[in-house]
C-alpha positions as CSV (number, residue, x, y, z in Angstrom):
1,X,-38.1,73.7,-22.1
2,X,-35.6,72.6,-24.7
3,X,-34.6,68.9,-24.8
4,X,-31.3,67.7,-26.2
5,X,-31.9,64.6,-28.5
6,X,-29.2,63.0,-30.6
7,X,-27.3,66.2,-31.3
8,X,-30.3,68.6,-31.6
9,X,-31.9,71.0,-29.1
10,X,-35.7,70.8,-29.6
11,X,-38.8,72.0,-27.9
12,X,-40.8,69.6,-25.7
13,X,-43.5,69.2,-28.4
14,X,-40.8,68.0,-30.8
15,X,-38.9,65.8,-28.3
16,X,-39.7,62.4,-29.8
17,X,-37.9,59.1,-30.2
18,X,-38.5,56.2,-32.6
19,X,-40.9,53.5,-31.5
20,X,-38.0,51.1,-32.5
21,X,-35.6,52.7,-30.0
22,X,-34.7,50.0,-27.5
23,X,-34.9,52.4,-24.7
24,X,-38.6,52.7,-25.5
25,X,-39.1,49.0,-26.3
26,X,-37.2,47.4,-23.5
27,X,-35.8,50.1,-21.2
28,X,-32.5,49.1,-22.8
29,X,-30.2,51.9,-21.8
30,X,-28.7,53.7,-18.8
31,X,-29.1,57.1,-17.2
32,X,-27.9,59.5,-14.6
33,X,-29.6,62.3,-12.7
34,X,-27.5,65.3,-12.1
35,X,-28.0,68.6,-10.3
36,X,-26.7,72.1,-10.9
37,X,-26.2,74.7,-8.2
38,X,-25.6,78.2,-9.4
39,X,-24.9,76.9,-12.9
40,X,-22.3,74.3,-11.8
41,X,-23.2,70.7,-12.2
42,X,-22.4,69.0,-8.9
43,X,-19.8,66.1,-9.1
44,X,-20.4,65.8,-12.9
45,X,-17.3,63.6,-13.4
46,X,-18.6,61.1,-10.8
47,X,-21.9,60.8,-12.6
48,X,-20.4,60.5,-16.1
49,X,-17.9,57.9,-14.8
50,X,-20.8,55.9,-13.4
51,X,-22.8,56.2,-16.6
52,X,-19.9,54.6,-18.5
53,X,-19.6,51.9,-15.9
54,X,-23.4,51.1,-16.3
55,X,-23.1,51.1,-20.0
56,X,-20.1,48.8,-20.0
57,X,-21.9,46.4,-17.7
58,X,-24.7,46.0,-20.3
59,X,-22.4,45.8,-23.3
60,X,-23.4,49.2,-24.5
61,X,-20.6,51.1,-26.1
62,X,-21.0,54.9,-25.7
63,X,-19.6,56.5,-28.8
64,X,-19.1,59.9,-27.0
65,X,-16.3,61.1,-24.9
66,X,-16.7,62.2,-21.3
67,X,-15.8,65.8,-22.5
68,X,-18.6,65.7,-25.1
69,X,-21.2,64.6,-22.5
70,X,-20.1,67.3,-20.2
71,X,-20.4,69.9,-23.0
72,X,-23.9,68.6,-23.8
73,X,-25.1,68.9,-20.2
74,X,-23.8,72.5,-19.8
75,X,-25.2,73.4,-23.3
76,X,-28.6,72.2,-22.2
77,X,-28.4,74.4,-19.1
78,X,-27.3,77.4,-21.1
79,X,-30.0,77.0,-23.8
80,X,-32.6,76.9,-21.1
81,X,-31.2,79.7,-19.0
82,X,-31.1,77.5,-16.0
83,X,-28.8,77.9,-12.9
84,X,-30.6,75.7,-10.4
85,X,-31.8,72.6,-12.1
86,X,-31.7,68.9,-12.4
87,X,-30.7,67.1,-15.6
88,X,-31.6,63.6,-16.7
89,X,-28.9,62.2,-19.0
90,X,-29.9,59.0,-20.9
91,X,-28.1,56.8,-23.3
92,X,-30.2,54.2,-25.1
93,X,-28.9,51.3,-27.2
94,X,-30.6,53.0,-30.2
95,X,-32.9,51.7,-32.8
96,X,-33.2,48.1,-33.7
97,X,-35.6,45.4,-34.9
98,X,-38.0,44.2,-32.2
99,X,-36.4,41.3,-30.4
100,X,-33.8,40.7,-27.7
101,X,-30.7,40.4,-30.0
102,X,-28.7,43.5,-30.0
103,X,-27.1,42.8,-33.3
104,X,-27.4,45.9,-35.6
105,X,-27.8,48.3,-32.8
106,X,-24.8,50.5,-33.7
107,X,-26.1,54.0,-33.1
108,X,-26.9,54.7,-29.4
109,X,-29.2,57.5,-28.6
110,X,-28.5,60.4,-26.3
111,X,-31.1,62.5,-24.5
112,X,-30.8,65.2,-21.9
113,X,-34.0,66.4,-20.1
114,X,-33.6,69.5,-17.9
115,X,-35.9,70.9,-15.3
116,X,-35.7,73.9,-13.0
117,X,-35.2,72.7,-9.5
118,X,-34.4,74.7,-6.3
119,X,-34.6,71.7,-4.0
120,X,-37.4,70.3,-1.9
121,X,-39.2,72.6,0.5
122,X,-37.1,73.5,3.6
123,X,-39.9,72.2,5.7
124,X,-39.1,68.7,4.7
125,X,-35.6,69.1,6.1
126,X,-36.8,70.7,9.4
127,X,-39.6,68.2,10.0
128,X,-38.5,65.1,8.0
129,X,-40.5,62.8,5.7
130,X,-42.2,59.5,6.1
131,X,-41.0,56.3,4.6
132,X,-42.3,52.7,4.5
133,X,-40.6,49.4,4.4
134,X,-42.3,47.8,1.4
135,X,-42.9,44.1,0.5
136,X,-41.4,44.6,-3.0
137,X,-37.9,43.2,-2.8
138,X,-34.8,44.6,-4.5
139,X,-33.7,42.7,-7.5
140,X,-30.9,40.4,-6.3
141,X,-27.3,40.9,-7.6
142,X,-27.5,37.4,-9.0
143,X,-30.2,38.5,-11.4
144,X,-29.0,42.0,-12.3
145,X,-25.9,43.9,-11.3
146,X,-27.1,46.6,-8.8
147,X,-24.4,49.0,-10.1
148,X,-26.2,49.4,-13.4
149,X,-28.4,52.5,-13.4
150,X,-30.8,51.1,-16.0
151,X,-33.7,52.8,-17.8
152,X,-35.8,49.8,-16.8
153,X,-37.0,51.1,-13.4
154,X,-40.0,48.9,-12.9
155,X,-38.7,47.3,-9.6
156,X,-38.4,50.8,-8.1
157,X,-41.7,52.0,-9.6
158,X,-43.6,49.1,-8.0
159,X,-42.0,49.8,-4.6
160,X,-42.9,53.5,-4.9
161,X,-46.5,52.7,-5.7
162,X,-46.7,50.4,-2.7
163,X,-45.1,53.2,-0.5
164,X,-47.7,55.8,-1.7
165,X,-50.5,53.4,-0.9
166,X,-49.0,53.3,2.7
167,X,-49.2,57.1,2.7
168,X,-45.4,57.3,2.7
169,X,-43.1,59.6,0.6
170,X,-40.4,57.0,0.0
171,X,-40.3,53.2,0.0
172,X,-37.5,51.2,1.5
173,X,-36.8,47.8,-0.1
174,X,-35.2,44.8,1.5
175,X,-32.9,42.3,-0.2
176,X,-34.1,38.8,-0.9
177,X,-32.2,37.8,2.2
178,X,-34.2,40.2,4.3
179,X,-31.6,42.9,4.9
180,X,-32.3,46.6,4.4
181,X,-31.3,47.5,0.9
182,X,-32.2,50.9,-0.5
183,X,-35.0,53.3,-1.3
184,X,-36.7,53.7,-4.6
185,X,-34.4,56.5,-5.6
186,X,-32.1,56.8,-2.6
187,X,-29.7,55.2,-0.2
188,X,-30.5,54.9,3.5
189,X,-28.6,55.6,6.7
190,X,-29.6,55.0,10.3
191,X,-28.0,56.3,13.6
192,X,-28.0,54.5,16.9
193,X,-26.0,55.7,19.9
194,X,-23.9,58.0,17.8
195,X,-23.0,55.3,15.3
196,X,-24.0,55.8,11.7
197,X,-24.8,52.7,9.7
198,X,-25.6,52.2,6.0
199,X,-26.1,48.9,4.0
200,X,-22.9,47.5,2.4
201,X,-22.8,47.5,-1.4
202,X,-22.7,43.7,-1.1
203,X,-26.3,43.7,0.0
204,X,-27.1,44.6,-3.6
205,X,-27.5,48.3,-3.8
206,X,-26.5,51.2,-6.1
207,X,-23.3,53.0,-5.1
208,X,-24.9,56.4,-4.9
209,X,-22.8,59.4,-5.6
210,X,-24.4,61.3,-2.7
211,X,-23.9,58.2,-0.5
212,X,-20.2,58.2,-1.2
213,X,-20.0,61.9,-0.5
214,X,-21.8,61.5,2.9
215,X,-19.6,58.6,3.9
216,X,-16.5,60.7,3.1
217,X,-17.9,63.7,5.0
218,X,-18.7,61.6,8.1
219,X,-15.2,60.1,8.1
220,X,-13.6,63.5,7.6
221,X,-15.4,64.9,10.6
222,X,-14.5,62.0,12.8
223,X,-18.0,60.4,12.9
224,X,-18.2,56.6,13.2
225,X,-19.8,55.1,10.1
226,X,-20.2,51.4,9.3
227,X,-21.1,49.8,6.0
228,X,-22.7,46.5,6.8
229,X,-25.9,44.5,6.4
230,X,-28.7,45.0,9.0
231,X,-32.3,43.9,9.4
232,X,-35.3,46.2,9.2
233,X,-35.8,46.0,13.0
234,X,-32.8,48.2,13.3
235,X,-34.6,51.0,11.5
236,X,-37.5,50.9,13.9
237,X,-35.0,51.0,16.8
238,X,-32.9,53.8,15.4
239,X,-32.4,57.2,17.0
240,X,-32.2,58.8,13.6
241,X,-32.7,57.9,9.9
242,X,-32.0,59.8,6.7
243,X,-31.9,59.1,3.0
244,X,-29.5,60.4,0.3
245,X,-29.7,61.1,-3.4
246,X,-28.8,63.8,-5.9
247,X,-32.1,65.5,-5.4
248,X,-32.8,64.6,-1.7
249,X,-29.3,65.6,-0.6
250,X,-29.5,64.5,3.1
251,X,-33.2,64.1,3.8
252,X,-34.3,63.3,7.4
253,X,-36.8,60.4,7.8
254,X,-38.8,60.8,11.0
255,X,-41.5,58.2,10.4
256,X,-41.4,54.6,9.2
257,X,-44.6,52.7,8.4
258,X,-46.5,55.2,10.5
259,X,-44.2,54.9,13.5
260,X,-42.2,57.9,14.7
261,X,-38.4,57.4,14.8
262,X,-36.5,58.6,17.9
263,X,-38.2,61.8,19.1
264,X,-40.1,62.2,15.9
265,X,-37.8,65.1,14.7
266,X,-34.6,65.2,12.6
267,X,-31.7,64.3,14.8
268,X,-28.4,66.0,15.6
269,X,-26.2,63.8,13.4
270,X,-28.6,64.1,10.5
271,X,-28.6,67.9,10.8
272,X,-24.8,67.9,11.0
273,X,-24.4,65.8,7.9
274,X,-26.9,68.0,6.0
275,X,-24.8,71.0,7.0
276,X,-21.6,69.4,6.0
277,X,-23.1,68.4,2.6
278,X,-24.4,71.9,1.9
279,X,-21.0,73.4,2.7
280,X,-19.5,70.9,0.3
281,X,-22.0,72.1,-2.4
282,X,-21.1,75.8,-1.7
283,X,-17.4,75.0,-2.1
284,X,-18.0,73.3,-5.4
285,X,-20.4,75.8,-6.9
């Protein structure tokens, strides 16, 4: 697989960064995960816009245009002969002297890592996956702006480790106030009596691209959807639950902390929203 690093396309064995790169030293940088369907990168503009928003929030000036980043992403696909894939686009603050001051970091790094990806096994969508509400809390907005998609992912890594120890595929984090926040790499939705609910951004979550698409699709199809804080008890009491992300799409969750949700199978609303989402993908591809 060929990796794009700072203007060059190199093989995996030559894909190296300096030990003085602040992305390596401190996780000082931002990233986006994108997905291509039939060679078309889904909602590429939304992802690039969010990348710039994340960078601005950490005072990282991206010296590249949006058009250049788009060209780099498509070039990486072409050079690897990929049609169905995911792409990880990273911007680091670049090389600098060890220490927290960012003075002298004037040359940000850019990396694109591609990987062939045809989606998760269809069985996961017909049977659902397990998740667990973990003890690891989401970093509060007062400590770090949740809209920043930072290279420092330790909060999420610790939550995922905890989830795996609980024999769950995904971990659901709560806010420091005890409200449901988000998964380690996803947003969460529940359905009760036909009403779809997802945590409000004010809880301290990332405004996921797929989350926004699903909210729009629900509204377009006259489904009732609420964005508001709710406690974890409402997940256990839900008729349905699903999570969303670039890679998950609309993934049913049928078990929480070992307990079946609803009838233990993906629900009607979850199936409808997955269908709407995939139709949306087909229209864009």
